[in-house]
C-alpha positions as a LaTeX table, in Angstrom:
\begin{tabular}{lrrr}
\hline
Residue & $x$ (\AA) & $y$ (\AA) & $z$ (\AA) \\
\hline
Met1 & $-9.58$ & 59.43 & 14.36 \\
Glu2 & $-9.04$ & 56.70 & 16.98 \\
Met3 & $-12.68$ & 55.64 & 16.54 \\
Ile4 & $-12.23$ & 55.19 & 12.78 \\
Lys5 & $-9.36$ & 52.67 & 13.04 \\
Pro6 & $-11.42$ & 49.90 & 14.71 \\
Val7 & $-14.22$ & 50.45 & 12.18 \\
Leu8 & $-11.78$ & 50.18 & 9.29 \\
Arg9 & $-10.31$ & 46.99 & 10.75 \\
Leu10 & $-13.79$ & 45.55 & 11.13 \\
Ile11 & $-14.66$ & 46.43 & 7.54 \\
Thr12 & $-11.40$ & 44.90 & 6.31 \\
Leu13 & $-11.97$ & 41.72 & 8.34 \\
Phe14 & $-15.55$ & 41.48 & 7.05 \\
Ser15 & $-14.33$ & 41.92 & 3.47 \\
Ile16 & $-11.75$ & 39.16 & 3.88 \\
Val17 & $-14.30$ & 36.78 & 5.41 \\
Met18 & $-16.77$ & 37.53 & 2.63 \\
Ala19 & $-14.10$ & 37.09 & $-0.04$ \\
Ser20 & $-12.94$ & 33.81 & 1.47 \\
Gly21 & $-16.50$ & 32.59 & 1.83 \\
Cys22 & $-17.24$ & 33.51 & $-1.77$ \\
Ala23 & $-13.99$ & 31.91 & $-2.87$ \\
Ser24 & $-15.06$ & 28.54 & $-1.52$ \\
Leu25 & $-18.42$ & 28.77 & $-3.29$ \\
Ser26 & $-17.24$ & 30.19 & $-6.59$ \\
Pro27 & $-13.46$ & 30.07 & $-6.87$ \\
Tyr28 & $-11.43$ & 32.72 & $-8.61$ \\
Ala29 & $-10.01$ & 31.13 & $-11.75$ \\
Ile30 & $-7.19$ & 31.88 & $-14.14$ \\
Ser31 & $-7.63$ & 30.70 & $-17.72$ \\
Glu32 & $-5.11$ & 28.97 & $-19.95$ \\
Gly33 & $-4.95$ & 32.13 & $-22.09$ \\
Glu34 & $-3.97$ & 34.32 & $-19.12$ \\
Ile35 & $-1.20$ & 31.91 & $-18.14$ \\
Glu36 & 0.02 & 31.73 & $-21.76$ \\
Arg37 & 0.31 & 35.55 & $-21.86$ \\
His38 & 2.18 & 35.58 & $-18.53$ \\
Leu39 & 4.49 & 32.80 & $-19.77$ \\
Gln40 & 5.35 & 34.85 & $-22.88$ \\
Asp41 & 6.29 & 37.76 & $-20.59$ \\
Val42 & 8.34 & 35.49 & $-18.30$ \\
Val43 & 10.36 & 34.11 & $-21.23$ \\
Ala44 & 10.98 & 37.61 & $-22.62$ \\
Gln45 & 12.16 & 38.82 & $-19.18$ \\
Tyr46 & 14.33 & 35.71 & $-18.74$ \\
Asp47 & 15.97 & 36.31 & $-22.13$ \\
Arg48 & 16.65 & 39.98 & $-21.30$ \\
Asn49 & 18.24 & 38.94 & $-17.99$ \\
Gln50 & 20.38 & 36.29 & $-19.71$ \\
Leu51 & 21.64 & 38.75 & $-22.31$ \\
Lys52 & 22.40 & 41.39 & $-19.64$ \\
Ser53 & 24.41 & 38.83 & $-17.68$ \\
Gly54 & 26.54 & 38.14 & $-20.76$ \\
Ser55 & 25.16 & 34.70 & $-21.58$ \\
Pro56 & 25.83 & 33.69 & $-25.19$ \\
Leu57 & 22.51 & 31.81 & $-25.25$ \\
Ser58 & 19.37 & 33.63 & $-26.38$ \\
Leu59 & 15.87 & 32.18 & $-26.03$ \\
Ser60 & 12.84 & 33.56 & $-27.81$ \\
Leu61 & 9.36 & 32.11 & $-27.70$ \\
Ser62 & 7.07 & 32.29 & $-30.72$ \\
Asp63 & 4.24 & 30.19 & $-29.29$ \\
Ala64 & 3.21 & 28.82 & $-25.91$ \\
Asp65 & 0.14 & 26.63 & $-25.72$ \\
Ile66 & $-0.92$ & 25.51 & $-22.25$ \\
Thr67 & $-3.43$ & 22.78 & $-21.53$ \\
Leu68 & $-4.61$ & 22.68 & $-17.91$ \\
Gly69 & $-6.07$ & 19.52 & $-16.39$ \\
Pro70 & $-5.88$ & 17.17 & $-19.38$ \\
Asp71 & $-7.68$ & 13.88 & $-18.73$ \\
Gly72 & $-8.73$ & 15.22 & $-15.30$ \\
Arg73 & $-5.14$ & 15.20 & $-14.01$ \\
Asp74 & $-3.66$ & 18.00 & $-11.85$ \\
Val75 & $-1.01$ & 18.97 & $-14.38$ \\
Ala76 & $-0.24$ & 21.56 & $-17.01$ \\
Val77 & 0.99 & 20.46 & $-20.43$ \\
Ile78 & 2.99 & 23.18 & $-22.15$ \\
Asp79 & 3.79 & 23.18 & $-25.87$ \\
Leu80 & 6.64 & 25.63 & $-26.50$ \\
Lys81 & 7.86 & 26.71 & $-29.89$ \\
Gly82 & 10.68 & 29.15 & $-30.29$ \\
Gln83 & 14.28 & 29.69 & $-31.10$ \\
Val84 & 17.50 & 29.22 & $-29.22$ \\
Ala85 & 20.46 & 31.12 & $-30.59$ \\
Leu86 & 24.10 & 30.90 & $-29.71$ \\
Asn87 & 25.71 & 34.31 & $-30.12$ \\
Ala88 & 29.35 & 33.56 & $-30.84$ \\
Leu89 & 32.09 & 35.46 & $-32.64$ \\
Met90 & 29.81 & 38.15 & $-34.08$ \\
Ala91 & 27.51 & 35.47 & $-35.54$ \\
Lys92 & 24.15 & 34.24 & $-34.40$ \\
Leu93 & 23.55 & 30.50 & $-34.85$ \\
Pro94 & 19.78 & 29.97 & $-34.53$ \\
Val95 & 18.05 & 26.68 & $-33.77$ \\
Asp96 & 14.27 & 26.36 & $-33.97$ \\
Leu97 & 12.87 & 24.15 & $-31.27$ \\
Ala98 & 9.62 & 22.62 & $-30.13$ \\
Leu99 & 9.18 & 21.18 & $-26.66$ \\
Lys100 & 6.22 & 19.58 & $-24.99$ \\
Val101 & 6.58 & 19.41 & $-21.22$ \\
Glu102 & 4.31 & 18.45 & $-18.36$ \\
Gly103 & 4.49 & 19.81 & $-14.83$ \\
Ala104 & 2.51 & 20.45 & $-11.70$ \\
Pro105 & 1.20 & 23.96 & $-11.00$ \\
Val106 & 2.19 & 24.96 & $-7.45$ \\
Tyr107 & 1.04 & 28.04 & $-5.53$ \\
Asp108 & 3.61 & 29.82 & $-3.35$ \\
Ser109 & 1.62 & 31.84 & $-0.81$ \\
Gln110 & 4.67 & 33.89 & 0.26 \\
Glu111 & 5.33 & 35.00 & $-3.31$ \\
Lys112 & 1.59 & 35.05 & $-4.19$ \\
Ala113 & 2.55 & 33.31 & $-7.41$ \\
Ile114 & 2.03 & 30.11 & $-9.38$ \\
Tyr115 & 5.03 & 28.11 & $-10.60$ \\
Ile116 & 5.21 & 25.01 & $-12.78$ \\
Arg117 & 7.34 & 22.40 & $-11.02$ \\
Arg118 & 8.35 & 18.74 & $-11.42$ \\
Leu119 & 8.75 & 19.07 & $-15.19$ \\
Gln120 & 8.93 & 16.07 & $-17.50$ \\
Leu121 & 9.84 & 16.24 & $-21.16$ \\
Leu122 & 7.14 & 14.60 & $-23.30$ \\
Glu123 & 8.31 & 15.49 & $-26.83$ \\
Ser124 & 11.06 & 17.53 & $-28.44$ \\
Ser125 & 12.38 & 18.43 & $-31.85$ \\
Ile126 & 14.91 & 20.88 & $-33.23$ \\
Asp127 & 15.40 & 22.35 & $-36.67$ \\
Ser128 & 18.58 & 24.08 & $-37.75$ \\
Pro129 & 20.52 & 24.47 & $-40.97$ \\
Phe130 & 22.79 & 21.72 & $-39.64$ \\
Phe131 & 20.32 & 19.19 & $-38.22$ \\
Lys132 & 16.63 & 18.23 & $-38.06$ \\
Gly133 & 15.03 & 15.89 & $-35.54$ \\
Asp134 & 15.85 & 15.27 & $-31.91$ \\
Leu135 & 19.39 & 15.96 & $-30.83$ \\
Ala136 & 19.64 & 14.80 & $-27.22$ \\
Pro137 & 22.48 & 17.09 & $-26.00$ \\
Val138 & 20.76 & 20.23 & $-27.34$ \\
Thr139 & 17.35 & 19.10 & $-26.10$ \\
Asp140 & 18.75 & 18.27 & $-22.65$ \\
Thr141 & 20.40 & 21.69 & $-22.38$ \\
Val142 & 17.26 & 23.52 & $-23.48$ \\
Met143 & 15.15 & 21.41 & $-21.11$ \\
Arg144 & 17.42 & 22.35 & $-18.20$ \\
Val145 & 17.09 & 26.05 & $-19.14$ \\
Val146 & 13.28 & 25.78 & $-19.38$ \\
Ala147 & 13.07 & 23.85 & $-16.09$ \\
Gln148 & 15.27 & 26.39 & $-14.29$ \\
Met149 & 13.22 & 29.24 & $-15.71$ \\
Leu150 & 9.85 & 27.74 & $-14.70$ \\
Glu151 & 11.14 & 26.71 & $-11.25$ \\
Thr152 & 12.30 & 30.24 & $-10.46$ \\
Met153 & 9.99 & 32.52 & $-12.45$ \\
Pro154 & 6.22 & 32.34 & $-11.87$ \\
Val155 & 3.82 & 31.77 & $-14.74$ \\
Tyr156 & 1.25 & 33.85 & $-12.85$ \\
Arg157 & 1.43 & 36.33 & $-9.99$ \\
Leu158 & $-1.53$ & 37.81 & $-8.12$ \\
Asp159 & $-2.07$ & 41.41 & $-9.14$ \\
Glu160 & $-1.83$ & 43.54 & $-5.99$ \\
Ala161 & $-3.57$ & 46.42 & $-7.82$ \\
Asp162 & $-6.73$ & 44.29 & $-8.25$ \\
Pro163 & $-8.75$ & 44.39 & $-4.97$ \\
Thr164 & $-10.07$ & 40.84 & $-5.42$ \\
Gln165 & $-6.64$ & 39.37 & $-6.05$ \\
Arg166 & $-5.14$ & 41.41 & $-3.20$ \\
Leu167 & $-7.72$ & 39.88 & $-0.82$ \\
Phe168 & $-6.83$ & 36.39 & $-2.06$ \\
Gly169 & $-3.24$ & 37.16 & $-1.10$ \\
Leu170 & $-4.31$ & 37.96 & 2.48 \\
Val171 & $-6.10$ & 34.68 & 3.26 \\
Pro172 & $-4.66$ & 31.14 & 3.21 \\
Met173 & $-5.20$ & 30.03 & $-0.39$ \\
Asp174 & $-4.28$ & 27.05 & $-2.48$ \\
Ile175 & $-4.91$ & 26.14 & $-6.09$ \\
Arg176 & $-6.51$ & 23.26 & $-7.89$ \\
Val177 & $-6.22$ & 22.42 & $-11.54$ \\
Ala178 & $-9.45$ & 22.05 & $-13.47$ \\
Pro179 & $-9.86$ & 21.49 & $-17.20$ \\
Gly180 & $-8.93$ & 24.78 & $-18.85$ \\
Arg181 & $-8.20$ & 26.77 & $-15.70$ \\
Ile182 & $-6.48$ & 27.03 & $-12.35$ \\
Glu183 & $-8.80$ & 27.83 & $-9.44$ \\
Phe184 & $-7.88$ & 29.55 & $-6.19$ \\
Val185 & $-9.53$ & 27.80 & $-3.24$ \\
Met186 & $-9.30$ & 28.11 & 0.53 \\
Ala187 & $-6.37$ & 26.19 & 1.95 \\
Glu188 & $-7.31$ & 23.23 & 4.11 \\
\hline
\end{tabular}
């Protein structure tokens, strides 16, 4: 049994070196579609947490379109469409909203997750029975909620059940934004 432990360590070390070597030649990439699916899940989880905590504000997302690396820049542009509802006095007051935000994807190696940080609002509009257009106080509040959500909840987390992704979590990794995808690369 004692003889097997060093062999297993050697095999593990060899696997990590091979994975890291392969990662620098052909990086592991995450597509826009994968991040969009994860973002939908993040928003649904955020809304459940808000409702459990007693918040009168409900946020549902009907569409999330992510564009990675537009114009060769290291950013993600996120088009969000959904509904914000204020649950007050047994009534639900819904407001349809559309936001277009831009932020920088950042990899947190401790969390093994990608966050969107340094958000900027590019476009916004709301539609309710009471108002159409851009209402700054509502937009500012929603933007703060979206920024807080994206700052604290990852849009992608490495899957520890996947052997390849688990290996990426063991070596010093970073990300780079390419058109249509985020690539994991060896940290410098």
